VEXPA-111593 format. One record per residue (C-alpha): y, x, z; residue in one letter. Coordinates in steps of 0.02 Angstrom, whole numbers, padded with zeros to 5 digits, always signed. Layout:
N
YXZA;...
This chain:
119
+00574-00359+00379M;+00489-00241+00508F;+00542-00349+00654E;+00515-00512+00563R;+00329-00476+00528V;+00286-00412+00702G;+00312-00226+00688G;+00189-00087+00656G;+00036-00190+00701A;+00069-00298+00550F;+00063-00156+00432F;-00096-00083+00510V;-00181-00249+00488E;-00120-00269+00311L;-00181-00096+00269V;-00351-00134+00350D;-00364-00293+00244R;-00314-00199+00085F;-00439-00059+00113Y;-00577-00178+00147T;-00549-00247-00030R;-00535-00069-00103V;-00704-00025-00024E;-00786-00170-00120Q;-00710-00123-00287D;-00820+00023-00352A;-00698+00073-00499P;-00548+00078-00388L;-00642+00154-00245R;-00691+00302-00353S;-00510+00367-00362I;-00495+00369-00172Y;-00555+00516-00062P;-00725+00500+00019A;-00634+00491+00194E;-00516+00344+00191L;-00447+00348+00369E;-00306+00472+00337P;-00244+00372+00188G;-00249+00211+00291K;-00144+00287+00426T;-00014+00359+00304Y;-00001+00197+00211L;+00025+00095+00362A;+00154+00221+00423L;+00247+00226+00254F;+00247+00036+00240L;+00323+00015+00414A;+00456+00144+00380Q;+00496+00067+00212Y;+00521-00100+00282W;+00631-00047+00428G;+00523+00032+00561G;+00527+00209+00632P;+00523+00357+00521A;+00355+00410+00577L;+00284+00434+00409Y;+00430+00550+00357E;+00420+00651+00522R;+00233+00683+00487E;+00225+00701+00298R;+00405+00727+00242G;+00490+00631+00098H;+00367+00498+00027P;+00373+00565-00158R;+00258+00430-00202L;+00246+00465-00390R;+00223+00652-00357Q;+00087+00619-00218R;-00007+00506-00339H;+00005+00605-00499F;-00160+00696-00474P;-00252+00524-00492F;-00284+00437-00659A;-00186+00275-00642I;-00180+00167-00790G;-00149-00020-00805K;-00325-00060-00747V;-00307+00034-00588E;-00136-00036-00561R;-00196-00208-00583D;-00338-00193-00461A;-00226-00110-00334W;-00101-00251-00351V;-00232-00384-00335K;-00309-00311-00180H;-00138-00280-00099M;-00076-00454-00144L;-00238-00536-00084D;-00223-00446+00083A;-00034-00487+00097L;-00077-00672+00062A;-00206-00670+00203S;-00071-00623+00331M;+00014-00787+00340G;+00195-00730+00309L;+00342-00845+00281A;+00351-00874+00093A;+00516-00775+00065E;+00448-00626+00157D;+00286-00630+00056E;+00391-00645-00103A;+00493-00495-00059E;+00345-00387-00019M;+00255-00449-00175T;+00399-00395-00276D;+00401-00221-00199Y;+00212-00190-00215F;+00216-00241-00405E;+00367-00123-00433Y;+00289+00019-00340A;+00128+00001-00427A;+00209+00006-00592N;+00292+00169-00557T;+00120+00247-00512M;+00048+00223-00686I;+00022+00397-00762N;-00112+00360-00901Q;-00105+00257-01059E;
């Protein structure tokens, strides 16, 4: 996937488009830290690595431990749904082949479901 979508630049752009949407969503934005740049960098590195790119995220931050890293934040169905909406809207804006977009959509929905830690 990493190669098919154009490498690391694709994930940087996807994350930029996602974060633009997050910044406009006051309820979701409130669970993010004031400074967004580190998170943007880490998310782009993580996604690139997950989808077959170099292990830069792991070299810098260690094992992803996604659920553990997100546990301090109150994530319920509302937050999950907002996150997925913004990520899928960003993804749809990238002009991927339908099968690549579908594969990424499945992953984002699955990953977001595993982050829920509130009723």
